[in-house]
C-alpha positions in Angstrom: -19.2 -3.8 -3.9 -21.2 -3.7 -7.1 -23.1 -6.7 -8.4 -20.3 -7.5 -11.0 -17.5 -7.5 -8.4 -16.0 -10.5 -6.8 -13.7 -10.5 -3.8 -11.2 -13.2 -2.7 -9.2 -12.8 0.5 -5.7 -14.2 1.1 -3.1 -13.0 3.7 -4.5 -9.5 3.9 -4.8 -9.1 0.2 -8.3 -8.9 -1.4 -8.6 -9.4 -5.2 -11.7 -7.4 -5.9 -12.3 -8.0 -9.6 -13.6 -4.8 -11.2 -15.7 -1.9 -10.1 -15.6 1.2 -12.3 -16.0 0.8 -16.0 -12.4 1.9 -16.6 -11.1 -0.6 -13.9 -9.8 -3.9 -15.4 -8.9 -5.4 -12.0 -8.1 -4.3 -8.5 -6.4 -5.6 -5.5 -6.8 -4.4 -1.9 -4.0 -4.8 0.7 -4.7 -4.3 4.3 -1.8 -3.7 6.8 -3.0 -2.9 10.3 -5.6 -0.2 9.9 -4.2 1.0 6.6 -5.9 -0.1 3.4 -4.3 0.4 -0.1 -6.1 -0.4 -3.3 -4.1 -1.0 -6.5 -6.3 -0.9 -9.6 -5.3 -1.7 -13.2 -7.4 0.8 -15.3 -7.9 1.7 -18.9 -9.2 4.8 -20.5 -9.0 6.5 -23.9 -5.4 7.5 -23.2 -4.3 3.9 -22.4 -3.7 1.6 -19.4 -2.4 2.7 -16.1 -2.1 1.7 -12.4 -4.1 3.6 -9.8 -2.8 3.4 -6.2 -5.3 4.6 -3.6 -5.1 4.9 0.1 -7.4 6.8 2.5 -6.3 10.3 1.3 -4.1 10.0 -1.7 -4.1 8.7 -5.3 -1.2 8.0 -7.5 -1.5 7.2 -11.2 1.4 5.2 -12.9 1.3 4.8 -16.7 1.3 1.2 -17.9 4.9 1.6 -19.2 6.1 2.3 -15.6 4.4 -0.7 -13.9 7.4 -3.0 -14.6 9.9 -0.4 -13.3 7.7 0.1 -10.2 7.7 -3.7 -9.6 11.5 -3.8 -10.0 11.9 -0.8 -7.6 9.7 -2.5 -5.0 11.8 -5.7 -5.3 15.0 -3.6 -4.7 13.4 -2.1 -1.6 12.3 -5.5 -0.4 15.8 -6.9 -0.8 17.3 -3.9 1.1 14.7 -4.3 3.9 15.5 -8.0 4.3 19.3 -7.3 4.5 19.1 -4.2 6.7 19.9 -4.6 10.4 16.9 -4.3 12.7 16.2 -0.7 14.0 17.5 0.1 17.5 14.8 -0.1 20.2 13.3 3.2 21.2 15.0 4.9 24.2 13.5 4.3 27.6 11.7 7.2 29.3 13.8 9.0 31.9 12.5 9.4 35.4 11.7 12.9 36.5 13.6 14.1 39.6 11.3 15.2 42.5 10.8 18.9 42.8 12.1 21.0 45.7 10.5 20.3 49.1 8.7 23.2 50.8 
């Protein structure tokens, strides 16, 4: 972290403050070994949301952030009302090979 950054941890979410000069604020979410950073940024073309994980980056224009929030809320509601997934099948025993 740079000298101007601050970090606060709460339930796997780190509010980082800012880092790059175009970054207004960023939040890091850690789930297991995966870490996703969401950064609110601004450049000469306007504001946008940058989503970053280990290998990918997604840029969402500021006008789409509300739609993205609503879509995540819809997915969250569907997840809460969905039945739990079935347990994985048990491994089958191998039959012994022919005797010599």
